[in-house]
NUTORDO-206496 format. One record per residue (C-alpha): residue in three letters; x, y, z. Coordinates in steps of 0.001 Angstrom, whole numbers, padded with zeros to 6 digits, always signed. Layout:
ALAXYZ/...
This chain:
MET+002239+034400-018830/THR+001281+034847-022475/ALA-000079+032044-024626/GLU+003254+031943-026466/ALA+005182+031654-023189/ARG+002871+028882-021989/ASP+003421+026943-025193/GLU+007174+027393-024884/ALA+006982+026035-021310/ARG+004917+023106-022551/ARG+007465+022229-025237/ARG+010325+022526-022764/TYR+008568+020244-020292/VAL+007859+017647-022998/ALA+011609+017581-023687/GLU+012641+017470-020015/ARG+009902+015184-018651/PRO+012037+011990-019004/LYS+014610+013566-016672/TYR+011941+014153-014030/GLU+010748+010574-014420/ASN+014319+009368-013856/LEU+014549+011573-010753/ALA+011294+010173-009352/ARG+012496+006629-010084/ALA+015771+007274-008237/VAL+013999+008705-005180/ALA+011569+005752-005119/ARG+014422+003254-005402/HIS+016311+004874-002534/ILE+013202+004870-000333/GLN+012627+001189-001104/MET+016177+000313-000056/LEU+015891+002383+003127/ALA+012503+000847+003957/VAL+013983-002643+003899/LYS+016694-001618+006339/GLU+014229+000215+008600/GLN+011769-002722+008462/LEU+009049-000432+007158/GLY+006409-002336+005247/CYS+005339-000109+002368/THR+004830+000139-001362/VAL+006492+002921-003309/SER+005365+004277-006678/TYR+006622+007160-008788/ARG+005679+009256-011785/ALA+006555+012372-013758/LYS+003728+014891-013972/ASP+001565+014533-017084/VAL+002081+017236-019681/SER-001643+018044-019589/SER-001541+018464-015780/PHE+001534+020661-016104/VAL-000194+022973-018590/LYS-003465+022999-016651/LYS-001694+024074-013453/ILE+000020+026945-015283/ILE-003303+028182-016648/GLU-005464+027691-013539/GLN-002934+029179-011106/GLY-001657+031883-013451/LEU+001953+030823-012954/VAL+004705+032988-014391/ASP+007686+030762-013562/PRO+006483+027120-013572/TRP+010024+025768-013156/ASN+010200+027276-009676/ASP+006480+027287-008841/ILE+005589+023658-009662/TYR+007207+021283-007207/ASP+005608+017985-008218/MET+006970+017500-011731/ALA+008644+014476-010140/GLY+006443+012671-007640/VAL+006781+009677-005321/ARG+004067+008069-003216/VAL+004808+005943-000147/ILE+001908+003743+000993/VAL+002260+002287+004496/ARG+000077-000423+006001/HIS-001597+001604+008753/SER-001403+004900+010622/GLY+001061+003484+013142/ASP+003686+003308+010375/LEU+003341+006965+009353/ASP+005863+008211+011918/LYS+008412+005629+010739/ALA+007964+006830+007157/VAL+008295+010478+008214/HIS+011506+009725+010118/LEU+012918+007834+007126/ILE+012301+010793+004795/GLU+013385+013546+007174/SER+016598+011808+008231/ASN+017700+010794+004723/PHE+016444+013509+002352/ALA+016521+016786+004343/PRO+013195+018133+002947/PHE+013184+021880+002256/TRP+009393+022041+002726/SER+006778+019812+004325/ILE+003160+019775+005431/ASP+001704+017435+008033/ASP-002011+017914+008598/ARG-001870+015476+011500/GLU-000407+018337+013531/ASN-003401+020550+012778/GLU-005417+020845+015976/GLU-008307+022588+014264/GLY-011265+020839+012700/GLU-011256+017710+014873/ASP-015050+017799+014536/ARG-014812+017545+010750/LEU-013997+014775+008288/ARG-010953+015668+006244/TYR-008084+014118+004329/PRO-004819+014724+006239/ARG-001984+015603+003886/LEU+001527+014394+004589/HIS+003776+015827+001861/PHE+007481+016602+001539/GLN+009575+018468-001028/ILE+013177+017363-001545/ARG+015992+018317-003907/ALA+017676+015964-006342/SER+020922+016870-004592/ALA+019642+015098-001445/LEU+020174+011711-003105/PRO+023410+009833-002380/SER+026230+010621-004802/ASP+026139+007171-006383/PHE+022772+008056-007939/GLY+024573+010543-010176/TYR+022910+013816-009097/LYS+025216+016763-008448/SER+025226+018798-005266/ASP+023899+021873-007101/ASP+020971+020053-008764/ASN+017974+021958-007386/ARG+015243+020064-009200/SER+012581+019064-006707/CYS+010590+015919-006098/GLU+007395+015664-004085/ILE+006972+012732-001689/GLN+003480+011883-000455/VAL+002908+009494+002428/ARG-000440+007768+002984/THR-001882+004708+004638/ALA-003305+002024+002368/ALA-006848+002924+003420/ALA-006307+006660+002843/ASP-004789+005939-000560/LEU-007836+003913-001560/TRP-010074+006844-000618/ALA-007827+009452-002239/SER-007509+007498-005487/MET-011272+007254-005776/SER-012178+010781-004736/HIS-009283+012849-006103/LYS-010777+013453-009512/PHE-014239+014208-008131/LEU-013292+016435-005180/TYR-010025+018079-006197/LYS-010066+018088-009977/PRO-013760+018033-010902/SER-014948+018676-014429/GLY-018035+020337-012950/GLU-019614+021352-009641/LEU-020553+018344-007518/PRO-023907+018251-005686/ARG-023558+018825-001950/ASN-024898+015387-001039/VAL-022300+013701-003312/ARG-019447+015676-001766/ARG-020721+014852+001724/SER-020928+011154+000855/LEU-017341+011127-000394/TYR-016082+012874+002725/GLY-018224+010576+004868/LEU-016139+007644+003687/LEU-013200+009172+005557/ALA-014835+008030+008788/LEU-014394+004446+007609/VAL-010761+005195+006732/GLU-010097+006459+010259/VAL-011809+003443+011835/TYR-009933+001020+009568/ASP-006524+002554+010301/ARG-007200+002703+014034/GLU-008299-000925+014227/VAL-005378-002188+012125/GLU-002949-000246+014321/ARG-004559-001792+017427/ALA-004306-005281+015920/VAL-000625-004764+015079/ALA+000051-003643+018666/GLU-001643-006802+019969/LEU+000379-008996+017609/ALA+003578-007399+018921/ARG+002772-008859+022335/LEU+002504-012435+021090/PRO+005274-014884+022129/ASP+006389-015485+018531/HIS+006481-011790+017599/LEU+010276-011813+017173/LEU+010138-014813+014849/ASN+007328-013203+012838/SER+009158-009884+012469/VAL+012420-011540+011409/VAL+010603-013686+008852/ASP+008875-010569+007478/GLN+012193-008750+007230/ALA+013919-011690+005539/GLU+011083-011912+003031/ARG+011430-008205+002170/ILE+015154-008643+001515/TYR+014665-011937-000330/TYR+012246-010324-002782/THR+014923-007813-003770/PHE+016901-010774-005161/CYS+014173-013240-006199/ALA+010576-013100-007381/THR+009529-016647-006478/SER+007257-018024-003764/TYR+008635-020084-000905/ASN+007651-022594+001795/LEU+006664-020503+004824/GLU+006485-023497+007173/LEU+010078-024426+006312/THR+011165-020805+006724/ARG+009783-020630+010256/GLU+011291-024000+011180/VAL+014763-023000+009985/PHE+014607-019528+011547/GLU+013787-021017+014950/VAL+017142-022785+014690/VAL+019150-019934+013159/LEU+018002-017436+015809/GLN+019524-019672+018481/ALA+022899-018846+016921/VAL+022277-015121+017543/ASP+023242-013595+020871/GLU+020109-013152+022965/GLU+020717-009417+023430/GLU+021062-008949+019651/ARG+017935-010873+018638/PRO+015536-007885+018867/GLN+017788-006053+016354/TYR+018412-009047+014130/GLY+016152-007764+011354/GLU+018296-004641+011073/MET+021467-006728+011261/LEU+020184-008842+008379/ALA+019465-005749+006294/ASP+022967-004372+006964/PHE+024481-007701+005964/ALA+022473-007845+002716/SER+023527-004287+001887/ARG+027232-004998+002500/GLU+027191-008295+000593/ARG+024669-007347-002116/HIS+027022-008078-005021/ARG+028093-011453-003623/LEU+024514-012458-002824/ALA+023306-011401-006273/GLN+025896-013664-007874/ILE+024750-016635-005763/TYR+021089-016092-006633/GLN+021988-015642-010291/GLN+023885-018940-010410/TYR+022062-021117-007855/GLY+018715-019408-007191/PRO+015276-020988-007612/VAL+014932-020053-011307/THR+018350-021447-012309/GLN+019039-024952-013575/ALA+020448-025909-010180/GLY+017285-024688-008498/ALA+015056-026530-010987/GLU+016949-029745-010250/GLY+016235-029392-006533/SER+019742-028415-005479/PHE+020492-025651-002958/VAL+016916-025648-001657/LEU+017525-023024+001009/VAL+018866-020493-001514/GLY+015277-020320-002737/GLN+014032-019469+000755/PRO+014263-016179+002746/GLU+016104-017932+005589/GLY+018988-018532+003192/LEU+020033-014917+003803/ALA+020217-015502+007556/ILE+022179-018701+007049/PHE+024761-016821+004972/GLU+024854-014067+007612/ARG+025465-016538+010450/LEU+028068-018405+008378/SER+029917-015094+008251/ALA+029419-014194+011915/THR+029235-017431+013968/PRO+029856-020438+011686/MET+030876-022931+014375/LEU+028007-022034+016701/LEU+025526-022277+013844/ALA+026845-025715+012865/ASP+026619-027024+016444/ILE+023017-025877+016848/TRP+021982-026820+013318/ASN+023168-030424+013489/SER+020989-031023+016545/HIS+017801-029978+014758/LEU+018135-030090+010956/PRO+019824-032257+008270/GLU+023525-031479+008125/GLU+023637-031665+004308/LEU+021373-028593+003979/LEU+023869-026464+005879/LEU+026826-027963+004020/GLU+025220-026962+000713/MET+024913-023353+001874/LYS+028437-023382+003303/SER+029804-024601-000054/LEU+028311-021543-001761/TRP+029428-019041+000843/
């Protein structure tokens, strides 16, 4: 590619970069919504490739057709809590985005005696997004999705510039030190995964998982703190109004309910939520709590059963307030 052609590509990318940022934002938003439903604890970030990085890649790799050769002009990063969540993230992406290319270094059986950073990357098309995002079926623009654990992301963020994009040659002992930190990453992820497995065997695991799920959904409507002790107390009552066989799936049921009733719930939070005048005056207390979502769900599914159980454990007026809104 000539200097003139490179500059033309640069100018074109400057003009089109906002579109790639919008694409990355849409992919990130869809992943966030899916993660809530799948009960996957993660953080999702996005970006459009910097113009300087775009130009540098053209020059360093001698690209002739950057529009087909550069796949990460739109990029999304999914950070999960520990290595045990990686498979859940992979399943979420593969089942909802139909990646046309992927790399999973975890499957690489070579180099088990070496410290390395395992890549977990996917390439998807804009057309893989649901139609309500506004992307046409023939939109072939790509977006890269990277998946990492929180510990691996900490290491990668620190070492990326030094190891992968250095401004000069690093001394061997510095490179070895940076790679040596990967041993700590592996130990951290392994121990966190073991701790999570132990927690899953605790008697109140179901209550903990439902509370976590309700909190994830609640934060999509509100950005205020809440009383965790009250949340657990109310959920112990509400779960009694759920069929025993359905309780292990109640987190998913709650996510489905919130998705179906999103518009109705948004209106309630907008009018009676914790940052409204009603909330400031102390009315509709449970609207400002994650368990409010479960109360609305049970009022839709088993209102009489909920009332019978509720009145034996909690003040009747709290439920009547929620019923008046629903």
